Structure formats: C-alpha cells, structure tokens
C-alpha positions in Angstrom: -12.4 9.4 -28.6 -11.4 5.9 -27.4 -8.0 5.4 -26.3 -8.1 1.7 -26.7 -8.9 0.5 -30.3 -9.5 -3.2 -28.9 -10.9 -4.9 -26.0 -8.4 -6.5 -23.9 -7.7 -10.3 -24.4 -8.3 -12.7 -21.4 -4.6 -13.6 -21.4 -3.9 -9.5 -20.9 -6.6 -9.4 -18.0 -5.3 -12.8 -16.5 -1.9 -11.1 -16.3 -3.1 -7.7 -15.1 -5.1 -9.4 -12.4 -2.3 -11.7 -11.2 0.4 -8.6 -11.3 -2.4 -6.5 -9.2 -2.4 -9.1 -6.5 1.2 -9.8 -6.2 1.7 -5.9 -5.8 -1.2 -6.0 -3.4 0.4 -8.6 -1.3 3.8 -6.8 -1.0 1.8 -3.5 0.3 -0.2 -6.0 2.7 2.8 -7.9 3.5 4.6 -4.6 5.3 1.3 -3.9 7.4 1.3 -7.8 8.2 4.6 -7.9 9.5 3.5 -5.3 12.2 0.4 -6.5 12.9 -2.1 -4.1 11.6 -5.6 -4.8 10.7 -5.5 -4.7 7.2 -2.8 -7.0 6.1 -1.8 -9.2 2.9 -5.4 -10.9 2.1 -7.0 -7.3 2.6 -4.3 -5.7 0.4 -4.5 -8.2 -2.6 -8.3 -8.1 -2.5 -8.4 -4.2 -3.0 -5.9 -4.3 -5.5 -7.3 -7.2 -7.6 -10.8 -5.2 -7.1 -9.6 -1.9 -8.6 -7.5 -3.7 -11.3 -11.0 -5.2 -12.5 -13.0 -2.2 -12.3 -9.9 -0.4 -14.1 -10.1 -3.4 -16.9 -13.9 -3.0 -16.7 -13.4 0.5 -17.7 -11.6 0.2 -20.3 -13.8 -2.3 -22.0 -17.3 -1.1 -21.1 -17.0 1.3 -24.1 -16.6 -1.8 -26.5 -19.2 -3.7 -24.7 -22.0 -0.8 -25.2 -21.0 -0.1 -28.6 -21.3 -4.2 -29.2 -25.0 -3.8 -27.4 -25.7 -1.0 -30.1 -24.9 2.2 -28.2 -23.5 4.8 -30.4 -19.3 5.4 -30.2 -20.4 9.0 -28.2 -22.4 7.7 -25.8 -20.0 4.6 -24.8 -17.4 6.8 -24.4 -18.8 9.0 -21.9 -19.9 6.5 -19.5 -16.6 4.7 -19.3 -13.6 4.4 -17.4 -13.6 7.6 -15.7 -16.5 7.1 -13.7 -15.5 3.6 -12.4 -12.2 5.0 -11.7 -13.7 8.1 -9.6 -15.8 5.4 -7.7 -12.8 3.3 -7.0 -11.2 6.4 -5.0 -14.9 7.2 -3.4 -15.7 3.3 -2.5 -11.9 2.8 -0.8 -12.1 5.8 0.8 -15.0 4.9 2.6 -13.4 1.6 3.4 -10.6 3.2 4.8 -12.8 5.5 7.0 -14.0 2.5 8.8 -10.4 1.5 9.7 -9.5 4.6 11.3 -10.6 5.0 15.1 -10.1 7.3 18.0 -8.9 6.0 21.3 -9.5 8.2 24.0 -8.5 7.7 28.0 -8.7 10.0 30.5 -5.4 11.8 29.8 -5.0 12.1 25.7 -6.4 11.1 22.5 -5.1 8.9 19.7 -5.8 7.9 16.3 -5.4 4.7 14.9 -5.2 2.9 11.6 -4.5 6.2 9.8 -1.6 4.7 8.0 -3.2 1.1 7.3 -6.1 2.9 5.5 -3.8 5.1 3.5 -2.2 2.0 2.3 -5.5 0.6 1.5 -6.2 3.4 -0.5 -3.0 3.5 -2.4 -3.2 -0.3 -2.9 -6.4 0.4 -4.6 -4.3 2.6 -6.9 -2.0 0.3 -7.5 -4.4 -2.0 -8.5 -6.0 0.4 -11.2 -2.8 1.2 -12.5 -2.2 -2.3 -13.5 -5.7 -2.8 -14.1 -5.0 0.4 -17.0 -1.9 -1.4 -18.4 0.5 0.8 -16.1 2.0 -2.4 -15.3 5.8 -0.7 -15.1 4.7 2.5 -13.0 2.8 0.3 -10.4 5.7 -1.7 -9.8 8.2 0.7 -9.5 5.2 2.7 -7.3 4.9 -0.7 -5.0 8.6 -1.3 -4.4 9.3 2.7 -3.4 6.2 2.8 -1.1 6.9 -0.4 0.5 10.8 1.0 1.1 9.3 4.2 2.5 6.7 2.3 5.0 9.7 0.4 6.0 11.9 3.3 6.6 9.7 5.9 8.1 8.4 3.2 10.6 11.5 3.3 12.3 11.4 7.3 12.5 10.1 8.2 16.2 8.1 11.7 16.6 8.7 12.9 20.3 6.1 14.0 22.4 6.7 17.6 22.2 6.3 17.8 18.2 6.4 21.8 18.3 10.5 22.2 18.8 11.9 18.8 18.9 13.1 17.2 15.8 12.5 13.9 14.5 15.0 11.5 15.3 15.8 8.0 14.3 16.8 5.7 17.4 19.7 3.6 16.8 20.0 0.1 18.1 21.5 -0.4 21.6 25.0 -0.9 22.0 25.9 -4.9 22.8 28.3 -5.6 26.2 30.3 -8.1 25.5 30.7 -10.9 28.1 33.8 -10.6 30.3 36.7 -13.3 29.2 40.5 -13.2 29.6 40.9 -12.0 26.3 38.8 -8.9 26.3 39.2 -7.9 29.7 41.6 -4.8 30.3 44.9 -5.4 30.8 45.2 -5.2 34.6 42.6 -7.9 35.2 43.9 -10.6 32.9 46.1 -12.1 35.1 43.6 -12.3 37.8 40.8 -14.8 38.1 37.5 -13.4 36.6 
C-alpha cells in the first residue's frame, strides 16, 4: 500500500532540499566553530544527499509504475531500502572520521562526536526529504543546543568516582583605583 498518492512536485522537492541544506548548515556550524573535521560544507552535503535519497524513495514507486511495473512490485522496492542504505553509507563515512591516537602514556579516540553529528545530519536530511520538516527543524535546534551545552561539561580523568562538572568562567580582578580601593588606602597614593 502506498502512503503517498502523488509524486512530489518540483517546488516541493526544491523546498525540502533547501530546508535540508539550511538544517545541515546549522549542524555543521556548531562543528566548524570548534574547528572539527566535518564542518558546514560536509554537513550541508550529507543532509542534502539524505533528503534527495528520501525524496527518491517517495517517488520511486511512482516512477516504477510509470515504467510498467505492478503496484505491488513498485511498493516493495521503495523508500525503506533507500533509507536503510543512507544509514549504512553514512556509518561508513563516520567510521572514516574516527581515529585513535596513541602515545607512550595513553590512547585517545578523536572524531566520535563529529561522526555522530554527520550521522544525525543525514537523519535530519532524510526527515526533511520525507516531508517531516517541523520535526526536523525542532530536532536540529534541540541537538545543536545540546551539543553547545555539553561541550562545556568536563569529564575528570578519574571517571569511576568523580562527578561531571561544568567549569565556571574565571573571576575578573578589578584594577586598583582610588574608587575601589579599601578605605584605609584611599587617602594614600596608589
């Protein structure tokens, strides 16, 4: 059974692609601000590509019916296979972003959050491509805010017993002037 009873129009496709690119740019901007590997351009392309594949998945059954395939056969080869392959393909790209750094004292994994942002950006593009634009906009804003807030959380080296904490900005010291000096020093030369 087909859920869409019509093919997407060109104006619908252009609108969805534009929204996907804008939402991808928002996700990439957060990564770009902190100098990570996958920034605005990568996230825009991932989101746009996922949106185009999702739109193709919606229109593919109609294209296949137009080519003479039965409705049952056209529905079986549609959006679900394309969406599954978006997840698989983006997972492959994300795996290329993650790398392990070793020195003689420790090992560190780099790029894990960036890979997750690329994967999430693909999901946002697929949402837009499928027509779930309001949810995609909400998810983009919510995830970007979470990334910004959680970047400020510090995890101590001893992770077993120490709680997470958020460092506060350092206190600013005022320059000593006669106006803010202690009363005992106000009459003396500073």
